[in-house]
PLY file of the C-alpha trace (Angstrom):
ply
format ascii 1.0
element vertex 156
property float x
property float y
property float z
element edge 155
property int vertex1
property int vertex2
end_header
-9.67 0.10 7.63
-11.69 -1.51 10.45
-12.22 -5.25 10.63
-14.72 -5.88 7.83
-16.47 -8.76 9.60
-17.98 -6.32 12.06
-20.21 -4.56 9.56
-21.34 -6.56 6.53
-24.83 -6.67 5.07
-26.35 -8.82 2.37
-27.31 -7.36 -0.99
-29.12 -9.00 -3.90
-29.09 -8.16 -7.58
-31.54 -9.67 -10.05
-29.84 -11.35 -13.02
-31.04 -13.64 -15.82
-29.59 -16.57 -13.85
-31.44 -15.60 -10.67
-30.61 -13.44 -7.70
-26.94 -12.84 -7.03
-26.51 -12.49 -3.28
-23.35 -11.01 -1.86
-22.15 -9.28 1.27
-20.74 -5.78 1.26
-19.83 -3.41 4.05
-22.95 -1.83 5.53
-23.68 1.36 3.63
-21.76 0.31 0.50
-23.67 1.18 -2.65
-23.48 -0.71 -5.92
-23.77 1.62 -8.89
-25.10 0.61 -12.28
-22.37 0.91 -14.90
-23.70 3.20 -17.63
-20.84 2.10 -19.90
-22.03 -1.51 -20.15
-22.24 -2.19 -23.89
-24.30 -5.36 -23.58
-25.98 -6.89 -20.56
-25.90 -5.25 -17.15
-23.03 -4.25 -14.91
-22.56 -2.79 -11.45
-19.57 -1.63 -9.46
-18.47 -0.60 -5.98
-15.42 1.68 -5.80
-14.58 2.17 -2.11
-11.22 3.87 -2.78
-8.78 4.35 -5.65
-7.14 1.08 -6.63
-9.99 -1.06 -5.22
-13.08 -2.01 -7.27
-15.69 -4.77 -7.16
-17.57 -5.47 -10.38
-20.61 -7.55 -11.27
-21.47 -8.26 -14.88
-24.42 -10.25 -16.27
-25.63 -11.13 -19.74
-24.61 -13.21 -22.74
-22.28 -16.04 -21.75
-20.03 -15.76 -24.79
-18.67 -12.40 -23.61
-18.41 -13.36 -19.94
-15.82 -16.12 -19.83
-12.47 -16.46 -18.12
-10.83 -16.93 -21.53
-12.43 -13.72 -22.79
-11.25 -11.74 -19.79
-7.71 -13.10 -20.15
-7.75 -12.25 -23.86
-8.76 -8.68 -23.02
-5.93 -8.36 -20.48
-3.40 -9.72 -22.98
-4.56 -7.22 -25.61
-3.57 -4.22 -23.47
-0.33 -2.45 -24.37
2.70 -3.00 -22.14
0.90 -5.44 -19.84
2.46 -8.55 -18.41
-0.10 -11.12 -17.30
0.53 -13.87 -14.76
-2.36 -16.32 -14.32
-2.50 -17.61 -10.75
-5.70 -19.64 -10.99
-7.96 -20.68 -13.86
-10.17 -23.63 -12.98
-13.70 -24.91 -12.67
-15.55 -24.38 -9.41
-17.38 -27.03 -7.41
-20.78 -26.45 -9.06
-21.69 -27.09 -12.70
-21.12 -23.98 -14.76
-18.91 -22.29 -12.14
-15.37 -21.09 -12.90
-12.62 -19.26 -10.97
-9.95 -16.93 -12.32
-7.16 -15.04 -10.57
-4.28 -13.14 -12.13
-1.71 -10.39 -11.75
-1.65 -7.77 -14.47
0.55 -4.75 -14.97
3.75 -3.38 -16.42
5.84 -5.56 -14.09
3.97 -7.78 -11.61
7.11 -8.38 -9.54
7.75 -4.71 -8.73
4.57 -4.06 -6.76
2.83 -2.03 -9.45
0.59 -4.89 -10.55
-3.11 -5.28 -10.02
-4.64 -8.48 -8.74
-7.79 -9.59 -10.50
-10.02 -12.28 -9.03
-13.34 -13.38 -10.52
-16.02 -16.07 -10.22
-18.21 -16.96 -13.17
-21.53 -18.79 -13.28
-22.91 -19.99 -16.59
-26.11 -21.72 -17.60
-26.87 -22.01 -21.29
-26.38 -18.68 -23.03
-26.36 -16.58 -19.85
-23.52 -15.86 -17.41
-22.81 -13.79 -14.32
-19.38 -12.66 -13.19
-18.39 -11.13 -9.86
-14.88 -10.12 -9.04
-12.45 -7.45 -8.07
-9.34 -5.60 -9.07
-6.95 -4.51 -6.38
-3.62 -2.73 -6.52
-1.05 -5.11 -5.06
0.11 -2.27 -2.80
-3.31 -2.04 -1.07
-3.64 -3.04 2.59
-4.01 -6.78 3.26
-7.41 -6.16 4.87
-8.77 -4.99 1.53
-7.78 -8.26 -0.11
-9.32 -10.23 2.76
-12.59 -8.31 2.39
-12.70 -8.68 -1.39
-11.88 -12.40 -1.20
-14.73 -12.79 1.30
-17.15 -10.97 -1.02
-16.21 -13.17 -3.99
-16.05 -16.43 -1.98
-19.47 -16.02 -0.37
-21.39 -14.74 -3.41
-24.22 -17.07 -4.38
-26.69 -17.37 -7.25
-30.23 -18.40 -6.29
-32.97 -19.75 -8.56
-30.74 -20.41 -11.55
-33.24 -22.67 -13.23
-30.37 -25.05 -13.86
-32.11 -27.89 -12.07
0 1
1 2
2 3
3 4
4 5
5 6
6 7
7 8
8 9
9 10
10 11
11 12
12 13
13 14
14 15
15 16
16 17
17 18
18 19
19 20
20 21
21 22
22 23
23 24
24 25
25 26
26 27
27 28
28 29
29 30
30 31
31 32
32 33
33 34
34 35
35 36
36 37
37 38
38 39
39 40
40 41
41 42
42 43
43 44
44 45
45 46
46 47
47 48
48 49
49 50
50 51
51 52
52 53
53 54
54 55
55 56
56 57
57 58
58 59
59 60
60 61
61 62
62 63
63 64
64 65
65 66
66 67
67 68
68 69
69 70
70 71
71 72
72 73
73 74
74 75
75 76
76 77
77 78
78 79
79 80
80 81
81 82
82 83
83 84
84 85
85 86
86 87
87 88
88 89
89 90
90 91
91 92
92 93
93 94
94 95
95 96
96 97
97 98
98 99
99 100
100 101
101 102
102 103
103 104
104 105
105 106
106 107
107 108
108 109
109 110
110 111
111 112
112 113
113 114
114 115
115 116
116 117
117 118
118 119
119 120
120 121
121 122
122 123
123 124
124 125
125 126
126 127
127 128
128 129
129 130
130 131
131 132
132 133
133 134
134 135
135 136
136 137
137 138
138 139
139 140
140 141
141 142
142 143
143 144
144 145
145 146
146 147
147 148
148 149
149 150
150 151
151 152
152 153
153 154
154 155
């Protein structure tokens, strides 16, 4: 994988909170998720074991606690929460975890997500990455999540 900083471009998605702006590698395409039961969802799947997801809609189903509950409900999954805290802005939250049959044996997936909430609406961006993936993938995905921004939230 080449150095990701050499070829990133900005993309925006309209959400009920405002425009979600993120950077992705030039040429990367976000696909609408036809399986979204409620709200809207998009994904970028650059290779097996690496996926970026964006999800927007009702806040009650887009919380860190809800995502952790879903992970815990899966059969034969051990969950290790690495980070679960509020972000610097009002309504922002961060979540990071390892999930898999045995997180210590290298077969785990890393999940990292940022949430923005205002009233009854929320947006979540994050990724899942096999722990065995190249370190450059994690650096790229961390950069995507860290630099994502919501504009025009109406929260003012």
